[in-house]
C-alpha positions, 0 to 999 in steps of 0.5 A: 237350794240351801236349807233355811236357818233353824228356828231359834230357841226364842222363837220356839219358846214364843210359839209355845207360849202363845199356843199355851195361852190359846189352849188355856183360853179354849179350856176356860170357855169350853164345857167343863170336864174331859167329855165336855172338852171332847164335846167342844172338839166334836162341836167344831167338826160334827153336826152332833145330831143326838139320834145319829149318835151313840150314848154313854147311858143317857149322855151323847158322845162327842160326835155322831156315829159316822164321825166317831167311826171316821176318827177311830179308823184314822186313829187305828191307822195312825197308831198301826203305822207309827212303828214305821215312823219315817216310811213315806211311800203311799199304799201300792196300787193293788190296794186302791180298789179297797180304798175306793170302795171305802170312799164310795161307801162313805159317800153313798151312805152319807148322801142316803142318810142326808136324804132321809131329812126329806121324807118324800125323797126316794132313798136307797135304804134305811140308814142306821148308826151301825152302817154310819159307823162302818162307812165312817171307819173305812173313810178314816182308814183312807185318811190315815193311809194317805196322811201318814206318808204325806206327813213323813214326806213333808216333815223329815229331811230323810224318809224311806220311800217305802209304803207301810202297807205292802202286804195284804195281811198288813191291811187285813190286820188294820181292818180287823183292828178297826172293826174291833174298835167298832164293835166296842163302840157299838156295844155302848158299854160305858167302860169301853165307849168312854175312852173311845169317845175321848180318843176319837175327839183327840184324833180330830186335833191330831189330824188337824195339827198334822195338816197344818204342820204340813201347810206351815212347812210349805208356807215357810219353805221348811219342808224336808228340813227336820231330822228329829222330833226336837227340830220339828217342834216349832212346825208341829206347835204351829200346826197345833196352834192353828188347829186349836184356833180353827176349833175355837173359831168354829166353836164360837161361831156355832155357839153364837148362831145356836146358843147351845153346845148341843147338836143340831135338832136337839130338843 
């Protein structure tokens, strides 16, 4: 099947302009300041319950402990793999038990934590933010380990069907890096937590944009057609625009329902 024609420069420019307008509207209506914008991203994907979140002094960070850990784990996983930018192989099967453990821990702790909303319901243990942070981080690593090769397999015309993680020490290093981010987050030292809070929110946007770029590639039948980042710009911008649209719509609906940018159970 022949490759589709390249997207024209005019079409690319139009996509970029429309995305810029969408981004400008979101910037105008979302809360002011860098952390305010990060709050608006977190507001679209996280319950933002204050007691289940870390704080910069008295200010809640953009997402709860679990979501902060999840997106920091995903950030660590993506950054760690960037040097193998066109590797498209999934992790070898010997890593599956570790990934399954991360998934199970995330699910069990999430359910156990949720059941604490019902005082008379029996639970396994008393949930804490450090457990939420750790289990979220493990899930974030899983997301990165799957998302990175999936993106490469879809976007690029040629990719290496080789997994980034083929040795135990590679996975161990990634886990240690993620744990280091967790320690810095849990310390709630403003100098450390501030950039990590912003990074975790930006990772939401990166992941959503990547997922939508993959979907647009499939919808437009343009998978495996890009040999460089320049050629991939139209699809990537479409992914970013759709991610911004989703965040904007979720923000709007939630704000109309609650009348506040704060998390659930606020006040």
